[in-house]
SEMARFI-507420 format. One line per 8 residues: number of its first residue (from 1); for each residue x, y, z of C-alpha. Coordinates in nm, 3 decimals, padded with zeros to 5 digits, always signed. Each point is the difference from the previous one (the first is absolute). Layout:
N
NUM) X Y Z; ...
This chain:
277
1) -04.611 -01.046 -03.350; -00.161 -00.377 +00.148; -00.237 -00.075 +00.203; +00.277 -00.077 +00.283; +00.130 +00.330 -00.018; -00.284 +00.184 -00.031; -00.084 -00.234 +00.317; +00.337 +00.121 +00.186
9) +00.173 +00.294 -00.121; +00.128 +00.197 +00.272; -00.110 +00.306 -00.064; -00.418 -00.042 -00.104; -00.122 +00.128 -00.268; -00.201 +00.371 +00.050; -00.316 +00.112 -00.240; -00.013 +00.373 +00.054
17) -00.329 +00.065 -00.256; -00.206 -00.249 +00.007; -00.410 +00.150 -00.073; -00.164 -00.364 +00.186; -00.286 +00.227 +00.016; -00.159 -00.055 -00.373; -00.284 -00.168 -00.139; +00.297 -00.283 -00.165
25) +00.028 -00.095 +00.417; -00.389 -00.011 +00.174; +00.012 -00.268 +00.198; +00.329 -00.112 -00.009; +00.166 +00.334 +00.171; +00.084 -00.276 +00.298; +00.163 -00.273 -00.245; +00.210 +00.220 -00.149
33) +00.169 +00.156 +00.286; +00.017 -00.375 +00.123; +00.179 -00.125 -00.330; +00.229 +00.285 -00.012; +00.129 -00.086 +00.330; +00.018 -00.326 -00.125; +00.245 +00.083 -00.240; +00.200 +00.197 +00.247
41) -00.132 +00.327 -00.012; +00.077 +00.086 +00.294; -00.099 +00.474 -00.054; -00.388 +00.045 -00.190; -00.019 +00.357 -00.094; -00.388 +00.074 -00.058; -00.104 +00.344 -00.211; -00.311 +00.108 +00.065
49) -00.119 +00.306 -00.291; -00.304 +00.133 +00.158; -00.277 -00.029 +00.262; -00.108 -00.332 -00.040; +00.363 -00.213 -00.092; +00.137 +00.246 +00.261; -00.182 -00.163 +00.325; -00.072 -00.329 -00.198
57) +00.345 +00.020 +00.071; +00.036 +00.071 +00.368; -00.255 -00.292 +00.015; +00.237 -00.208 -00.199; +00.316 -00.001 +00.124; -00.120 +00.054 +00.353; -00.047 -00.446 -00.029; +00.347 -00.065 -00.143
65) +00.304 +00.007 +00.101; +00.185 +00.057 -00.285; -00.224 +00.287 -00.052; +00.056 +00.349 +00.008; -00.238 +00.277 -00.114; +00.096 +00.340 -00.220; -00.239 +00.168 -00.052; +00.044 +00.335 -00.341
73) -00.276 +00.152 -00.203; +00.023 -00.115 -00.386; +00.104 +00.319 -00.243; -00.284 -00.138 -00.169; -00.231 -00.048 +00.301; +00.168 +00.365 +00.115; -00.180 +00.213 -00.247; -00.296 -00.215 -00.006
81) -00.169 +00.343 +00.025; +00.128 +00.150 -00.290; -00.156 -00.317 -00.271; -00.260 +00.101 -00.249; -00.098 -00.428 -00.008; -00.137 +00.087 -00.333; +00.368 +00.115 -00.121; +00.182 -00.269 +00.229
89) +00.247 -00.218 -00.277; +00.038 -00.274 +00.223; -00.161 -00.365 -00.102; -00.145 +00.004 +00.318; -00.243 +00.249 +00.241; +00.116 +00.318 +00.065; +00.082 +00.008 +00.437; -00.306 +00.071 +00.245
97) +00.043 +00.292 +00.121; +00.112 +00.031 +00.353; +00.199 +00.311 +00.260; +00.360 +00.016 -00.064; +00.045 +00.171 +00.232; -00.192 -00.144 +00.301; +00.251 -00.306 -00.062; +00.246 +00.157 -00.041
105) -00.065 +00.077 +00.387; -00.078 -00.345 +00.048; +00.261 -00.152 -00.092; +00.312 +00.210 +00.192; -00.339 -00.089 +00.342; +00.101 -00.422 -00.075; +00.408 +00.153 -00.071; +00.113 -00.157 +00.277
113) -00.246 -00.359 -00.153; +00.230 -00.064 -00.332; +00.332 -00.042 -00.159; +00.018 +00.338 -00.245; -00.206 +00.211 -00.212; -00.087 -00.116 -00.401; -00.100 -00.120 -00.218; -00.015 +00.418 -00.068
121) +00.124 +00.198 -00.270; -00.027 +00.110 -00.260; -00.138 -00.197 -00.331; +00.028 +00.190 -00.451; -00.073 -00.263 -00.126; -00.456 -00.012 +00.043; +00.065 +00.347 +00.123; +00.028 +00.257 -00.191
129) -00.141 +00.267 +00.033; +00.105 +00.319 +00.187; -00.204 +00.085 +00.256; +00.000 -00.384 +00.104; +00.375 -00.005 +00.002; +00.054 +00.268 +00.280; -00.285 -00.113 +00.197; +00.294 -00.319 -00.035
137) +00.280 +00.168 +00.124; -00.152 +00.171 +00.283; -00.144 -00.329 +00.132; +00.351 -00.142 +00.028; +00.127 +00.287 +00.106; -00.290 -00.060 +00.326; +00.141 -00.378 -00.012; +00.303 +00.017 +00.026
145) -00.004 +00.264 +00.302; -00.205 -00.250 +00.195; +00.325 -00.195 -00.110; +00.264 +00.202 +00.155; -00.200 +00.122 +00.310; -00.054 -00.408 +00.101; +00.361 -00.116 -00.158; -00.182 -00.168 -00.263
153) +00.103 -00.156 -00.330; -00.183 +00.102 -00.301; -00.100 -00.246 -00.365; +00.034 +00.154 -00.260; -00.194 -00.032 -00.252; +00.140 +00.191 -00.296; -00.128 -00.077 -00.311; +00.059 +00.244 -00.305
161) +00.150 +00.229 +00.278; +00.263 -00.197 +00.133; +00.278 +00.364 -00.042; -00.306 +00.246 +00.156; -00.085 -00.224 +00.302; +00.346 -00.034 +00.028; +00.068 +00.380 +00.066; -00.297 -00.012 +00.190
169) +00.107 -00.252 +00.284; +00.392 +00.170 +00.009; -00.131 +00.337 +00.028; -00.220 -00.049 +00.243; +00.270 -00.202 +00.249; -00.123 -00.372 -00.046; +00.265 -00.216 +00.137; -00.124 -00.377 -00.028
177) -00.182 -00.053 -00.290; -00.110 -00.309 -00.262; -00.018 -00.012 -00.375; -00.253 -00.230 -00.103; +00.004 -00.218 -00.334; +00.169 +00.292 -00.118; -00.076 +00.049 -00.410; +00.250 +00.280 -00.030
185) +00.385 +00.062 -00.186; +00.244 -00.219 +00.200; +00.252 +00.306 -00.062; -00.284 +00.157 +00.263; +00.017 -00.229 +00.157; +00.280 -00.009 +00.141; +00.053 +00.388 +00.039; -00.307 -00.091 +00.219
193) +00.230 -00.270 +00.207; +00.223 +00.198 +00.014; -00.146 +00.189 +00.251; -00.129 -00.281 +00.200; -00.292 -00.060 -00.110; -00.115 -00.436 -00.058; -00.119 -00.121 -00.288; -00.270 -00.315 +00.014
201) -00.033 -00.259 -00.285; -00.245 -00.219 -00.066; -00.033 -00.383 -00.123; -00.072 +00.144 -00.314; +00.432 +00.069 +00.051; -00.035 -00.443 -00.175; -00.137 +00.121 -00.342; +00.081 +00.307 -00.015
209) +00.361 +00.154 -00.165; -00.119 +00.411 +00.134; +00.012 -00.185 +00.337; +00.314 -00.219 -00.103; +00.155 +00.355 -00.049; -00.101 +00.177 +00.281; +00.117 -00.261 +00.221; +00.339 +00.025 -00.163
217) +00.044 +00.301 -00.011; -00.135 +00.133 +00.426; +00.242 -00.039 +00.291; -00.125 -00.303 +00.196; -00.003 +00.124 +00.283; -00.276 +00.227 -00.137; -00.193 -00.285 -00.121; -00.363 -00.169 +00.160
225) -00.244 -00.283 -00.164; -00.391 +00.072 -00.013; -00.276 -00.121 -00.175; -00.209 +00.188 -00.076; -00.237 -00.307 -00.020; -00.187 -00.032 -00.118; +00.155 +00.183 -00.338; +00.339 -00.037 -00.102
233) +00.027 -00.389 +00.020; +00.283 -00.242 -00.121; -00.234 -00.178 -00.146; -00.208 +00.205 -00.278; -00.368 -00.024 -00.020; +00.023 -00.111 +00.367; -00.128 +00.211 +00.315; +00.367 +00.027 +00.198
241) +00.075 +00.037 +00.409; +00.191 +00.013 +00.278; +00.020 -00.406 -00.038; +00.258 +00.066 -00.349; +00.282 +00.252 +00.185; +00.233 -00.286 +00.032; +00.022 -00.035 -00.414; -00.006 +00.402 -00.040
249) +00.285 -00.053 +00.255; +00.230 -00.231 -00.250; -00.065 +00.158 -00.266; +00.157 +00.293 +00.149; +00.257 -00.156 +00.070; +00.065 -00.207 -00.308; +00.020 +00.393 -00.174; +00.210 +00.141 +00.171
257) +00.222 -00.336 +00.049; -00.023 -00.025 +00.350; -00.091 -00.331 +00.253; -00.360 +00.049 +00.058; -00.017 -00.054 +00.408; +00.293 +00.289 +00.019; -00.273 +00.203 -00.183; -00.256 -00.133 +00.205
265) +00.170 +00.094 +00.303; +00.084 +00.333 -00.143; -00.366 +00.086 -00.130; -00.055 -00.116 +00.383; +00.229 +00.277 +00.176; -00.105 +00.219 -00.304; -00.386 -00.043 +00.208; +00.141 +00.003 +00.373
273) +00.172 +00.377 -00.112; -00.279 +00.179 -00.147; -00.249 -00.131 +00.187; +00.078 -00.114 +00.338; -00.048 -00.304 +00.005
């Protein structure tokens, strides 16, 4: 998709999952929002992960009309009180401990200010301990209850726990959900899409055969776009940001053999259907 198309697409572009409250954007949060708007990205959902980023997300989004907040508890943070820093395998520091239930209560208290609940979900990649995994499930259920009560979508992290996450949201009666940055089997993704749930694909689709395959196999009405910035960018080793969404749309359209402008319009319509704006 050309720069001119990015500016004139009748559907607008959307980023349903990004982390502008991240050290790699420190001091550039406002500029990144402005670059997204200049690239034709009409809506950017900024996702909180824990108490600090949740509150900073609300503050940032209040300053920019093209930013919308989604507050959640990242699954590793959800079980922060079950993690032993001495045995934590992640290359970064283990998550800071906090009152997880109090944070769920805070998210519910500002439900009228947010567009979705999330990022939330399950992570079986970093978390192997049974008690910690059980705590992840408990917190996910609590956040799903908030989403259902306030008629909000959930934005789901499902790494190495895709099927179990799907089972939980179906069991709980969650009707509106986006599976962000899918890393599971395409066959399961198609099954999930048949239940009416959405999948957001990042700009790394430009160079990722797995995401290109997913883009071909999913029905267009279930596809959304995200960046997961600063990760999952189109240029290896470079920081991702919402302004790169048009490249993701173009790559999805190429993988499907469809017109980029038509795909952009369809994805914008999918966004309206799920998020109501």
